[in-house]
C-alpha positions in Angstrom: -43.4 7.3 -12.9 -46.4 7.4 -10.5 -46.8 4.0 -9.0 -49.4 3.0 -7.2 -48.4 0.0 -6.0 -45.5 -2.0 -5.0 -45.1 -5.1 -7.5 -45.0 -1.5 -9.9 -41.6 -0.8 -8.7 -39.0 -2.2 -10.9 -36.0 -2.6 -7.4 -39.0 -4.7 -5.5 -40.7 -6.8 -8.5 -38.9 -9.3 -7.4 -40.0 -9.6 -4.1 -43.6 -10.8 -2.3 -45.6 -8.4 -1.3 -44.9 -8.5 2.6 -41.1 -8.1 1.6 -41.9 -5.5 -0.3 -43.9 -3.6 2.8 -41.2 -4.3 5.1 -38.5 -2.3 2.6 -40.6 0.4 1.9 -41.2 1.3 6.0 -37.5 0.8 6.4 -36.7 3.5 3.4 -39.9 5.5 4.9 -38.2 5.0 8.3 -34.6 6.4 6.5 -36.6 10.3 5.6 -35.5 13.3 6.6 -37.6 14.9 9.4 -38.7 17.3 7.2 -39.6 14.6 4.6 -41.9 13.4 6.7 -43.6 16.8 8.2 -44.1 16.6 4.1 -45.4 13.6 3.4 -47.6 13.5 6.9 -49.0 17.0 5.1 -50.1 15.5 2.0 -51.2 12.5 3.2 -53.8 14.8 4.5 -54.1 16.9 2.5 -55.3 14.0 0.0 -57.5 12.6 2.8 -59.4 16.3 4.2 -61.3 16.1 1.2 -62.6 12.2 1.2 -63.3 12.5 5.3 -65.3 15.7 4.7 -67.4 14.6 2.3 -68.9 12.0 4.5 -70.7 15.0 6.3 -73.2 14.7 4.0 -74.2 10.9 4.2 -77.3 10.6 6.2 -78.4 7.6 7.9 -77.4 4.3 6.8 -76.0 4.8 3.4 -73.2 6.2 6.4 -72.0 2.3 6.3 -71.3 1.4 3.3 -69.4 4.8 2.1 -67.5 4.6 5.9 -66.4 1.0 3.9 -65.3 2.4 0.8 -63.3 5.2 2.3 -61.5 2.7 4.2 -60.9 0.6 1.3 -59.9 4.1 -0.7 -57.4 5.1 2.3 -54.2 3.2 1.3 -55.3 3.8 -3.1 -54.7 7.3 -1.6 -51.7 7.1 0.4 -49.4 4.3 -1.1 -48.1 5.9 -4.0 -47.4 9.1 -2.3 -45.4 6.9 0.3 -43.9 5.3 -2.6 -42.8 8.2 -3.8 -41.6 9.2 -0.9 -39.3 7.0 -0.4 -38.2 5.6 -3.7 -34.4 7.6 -3.1 -33.9 5.5 0.2 -35.2 2.0 -1.6 -31.6 0.7 -2.7 -30.2 1.5 1.1 -33.4 -0.6 2.5 -32.9 -2.7 -0.2 -29.4 -3.6 1.2 -30.4 -3.3 4.9 -32.8 -6.1 4.3 -30.2 -8.6 2.2 -27.9 -8.4 5.1 -30.9 -9.2 7.6 -31.5 -12.1 5.7 -27.7 -13.0 5.7 
């Protein structure tokens, strides 16, 4: 299942937003170096067309376009990050709960 928000991840649904973000960050830090490279390449491939489309916008229309692009950045990258972090979520969740104790 493809997930767009951390609240849609069943393992993390009982947590607050900030805690979910911390656990995702911890899970992403557990990625292997090769997985980190693949994650960055995929994010680059997703973001390149968005930012290159800004070349064709001129004048004051650039301001709303940049704002829209900046707001869409997490919508494009978060699902990919969650997909890469999913195998490490249980370990990150255990690590998070031990830190709280």
